[in-house]
N, C-alpha and C positions, 0 to 999 in steps of 0.2 A: 504494500500500500504506500503510495507516494503522498505525503502530507504537506510538502512544501508548496508554496504558491508557484505558479508557472512563470513568474517574472524574474528578471535578473539572471536568466540562464545564459552563460557565456558559450561561445563556440567551442566545440570539443578541442581539447588540448591534451593529447595523450602524453604522459610523462615518459621520458626516456630512462630516467634513473630515479629511484625513490629511496628515501631513508626509512628503514623499517625498524621501529622501536618496540621492544618487548621486555617484560620482566620474566626471565626463564623460571623463576621460583614461584610464580603465581599459580593458581589452580589449573589453568589451561595453557600457561605460557609456553612451555617447551614444545608441546604439540602444535600450538598455534603458530609458532615461529617457523617450523619446518614446512607446515602446510601452506601458509600464506606466502612465504618466500618462493616455494615451488610454484604456486599458482601465478605469481607475478612474472617469474622467469619464463614460465610456459606461455605467457601472453607477450613475450618479447620485451619485458621491462627489466632493466638491470637493478639489482638490489644491493644497497649498502646497509648492513645490519649493525645496530647498536643495542646492547643489552644494558639494563639498569636494575638496581635493587632498591632505589628510593625515589619517590616522586620528584624531589628537587632536581634529580639528574636529567629528567626528560627534556625540559626546555634548554638546559645547558648543552645537551647533545645536539638539539636542533640548531642552536646558534653556532656551534662549533663546526657542524658539517653542512651548513646551509649552502655554501658555495659549491658543493660537490653534487647537488641533487636538484631535481625539478619539483619534487613534492615530498610530503611526509605521510607515512602510514603508521598509525598507532595500533598495536595489538593490545586489547584490554577492554575494560569497562569504562563507565562514565568518569570515575575518579582519575583513571590514568589519562584519559583524553583531556580532562580538565587541566592536568599538570602540564600538558603540552601547549596550552593556550598562550602563555606569555611569549614562548618562543615563536609560535605561529604569528602572533600579532607583530612581533619585532621583525621577522624575516619576510613576511608576506607570502610564504609558501602555501600552496593549497594542501588541505588536510584530508586524508583518507582514514577510514576506520575499519579495522577488522574486529568485529564484536566478539571478544573472548572473555567478557566479564560475567557478572551475575545477572544484572538487570538489563544492561544494554539499551537504556532508554533513548540515548542520543541517536544510536543507529536506527532505532525504531522510528524516531522523528524524521530521519532522512529517508525512510522507506527502504532501508537496506535489508537484505535477507539475514536471518539469524546465523546462517552458516558463514564463517569468516572467509572461506575460500570463494564462495559464491559472491560475497560482498566485493571481491576484487574486480568483478566485472565493471563496477562503476568507475574504478580507477583506470582500468584498461580502456574504457570508452572515452575517458577524458572529459566527461561532462561535469563542470563545476558550477556551483551556485553560491551567491553571496548570502550569508546568514547573519543575524544579529547575535550579539553577546550581551548578557546582563552583567552588571558589576555590583559587588557589595563591598563598600569601603575600598574601592579601587581594585578589588580582586575579581577577575572575570569568571563567569559561570555559564553553562550551556542550558541546563534544564530548569532547576528550581533552587532557590535559596530560602531557607526557612528557619524559624525559631520555635522551640517548643517540642512537640512530640517527635519530630524527625531527628532532633539532636539526641534525645534519649534512645531512639532506635539505632542511630549510627553508632553510639557508644556501646550498646548491647550487642550489636551485630559485628562481633569480632571477626577477624580474618579467618580464624580456625573454623568458626561456624559456617561461614560462606564456603570454605574449602570443602567441608564435609557434606553440607546440606544443599548448597547451591541456592536456587530461587526459593525453595521451600523454607530456608532460614528466615526470609523476610516475613512470611506469614506467621511462623512460630514465635519469632521475637516480637513482632507487632502486637500479637495477642497479649503477651505478657506485659509489654510496655503500656498498652492501652488500659489494662486493668488497674495499673498503678498511677495513671495520669492525673495531674492536678492543673487547673488553669493558672495563668499568670497575668499580671496587669501590665499594660503597655499603652503607649500613645502612638498612634499612626498619623503621620503628617503627609498630606498629599494636596493636590490642587483643590480638593474639596474642603480643606481646612484640617483641624486637629480632631481626632476621635480617640477618646479614652475607652479602652476595652478590657474585658476579662476574657482571655482566649486560651484554648488548648494549643493552638498552632497558628502562626502567621506565616504565610508562604508567598513568595513573589516568583512568578514563573516567567521564563523567557521562551522556552521551547514548548513542545506539545505534551510530551510524556515524561513521567517521573515515577519513582517508587515501583518499578517493575510493570509499567503499563498503565498506571493511573493517568487520566487526562487532566492537564492543568486547567483548561477552560474549553468548552466545546467548540469555540470558534478560533482558538489560539493557533498561530503558526510561528515558526522560528524566524520568519522574515517580515513580520508585520510592523516592525518599528515601535512596538509597545511592550510593556510589562503587565502581567495580570496578577493582582493581589487577592488573596482570600484570607479571612480570619475566622477560625472556628470558635464561635461564641455560644456553644450549646450549654444548657443548664447542667448536664451531667454527661459522663462518658458513654452511657448507653444510647444517648441520642446520636452520638457519632457512629455507632454501629449501624443504626438505621439508615444512615446516609451513604453507606459504602457502595451500594449499587449506583447511586448518582455520581459518586466520585469516579467510578470506572469509565463513565462517558463524559465527564466534565460538566454535569448539570447540577452540581452542588449549590450553585448560586441561587437556585430556586427555593432553597430552604431559608426560612427567616433566621435560623441560627447562624447563617454564614454571611459575613460581610464580604462583598466583592467590589473591586474597582479596577479599571484599566487606565494606565497612565504611563508616562515616560520616566518618572522618578518618584520615589517614596522615601520616607524616613521612619524608622521604628525606634522608639526610645523606651527603655525600661529603668526602673529605679535602681536596680543592681545590674551589672553587666551580665548578659546572657549570650551563650554561644550561638553562632549561625552555621548551619549545615548547608553546604552548597555542593551539588553533584555527589553527595554521599560522603563528603569530607568536611571537617570543621575548619572553616577558613577565616572567620571573623567573630567579633563580639559587638553587642549593642553598646552605644547607639549605632545603628546600622543605616547607611545611606545606599539606596538601590537606584541604579540608573541604567540606561540602555545605550549600547554602542551599535547603532544601526549599520547593517551591511558590513560588518567588521572583518570577516574572514571569508575565504573561499573554501568550499568543501566539495568532495566528490559525493554525489547523491544519485539515487535511482532515478 
């Protein structure tokens, strides 16, 4: 399924040489590396391989090898792709994704197949599109940045659980976190003014999917030049459970318990600093300023 708008599609530009980045110690890293490298080479594309063991190395590798390649392909999930964003923004290289992570929401937003080898067809075809990036306190993100439940989920969802259980780990940990959830107080600042809220989660979406296929907002795309905010202001956690089907298709804004707004920037303040989870990683703390970088990078998409 292709979910990007059909504007801003550039003429095909098949890369001759790509930088392939992978963590060989991740759950699917080693297998993904061999399969994806082989798929690219079979399509006539030369491969320069860089392995890494920490997220901070990803953008460093991109900057260091930028002059040798025409594009970058990241093997991994949303957190790994997020780590590549500073390097992609600085070098201007187009970005390809081999979805080898747990949720792979960014790949889903791009309409790429779940099979990382099949996803290389988009790179070989050379079709790139410009997409937006969100930022939180200056840190770029692809899918969603949020405060509240998702932070607790990210902390509970340790790498070992993901390695053993895969996507099932999200459901198991989400149930446990949800049962223990408590609302927090915050102030949301937008073009509508200031709103003081008691919320279980405040999320700001840039892309379309997050959390293993949940929809940010039913009309959201990753190239619409806007951010979509929602705040879960239910009376109790059981109300959240009733909303789950609506979240699956992005229709949660129909509930009176959910505050929604579309804008290009937001600010969220809390009395005490609270952590912000972006693309599955803790990247910032409140006060958090969210903004949009429209048409920021080129990606290979279906």
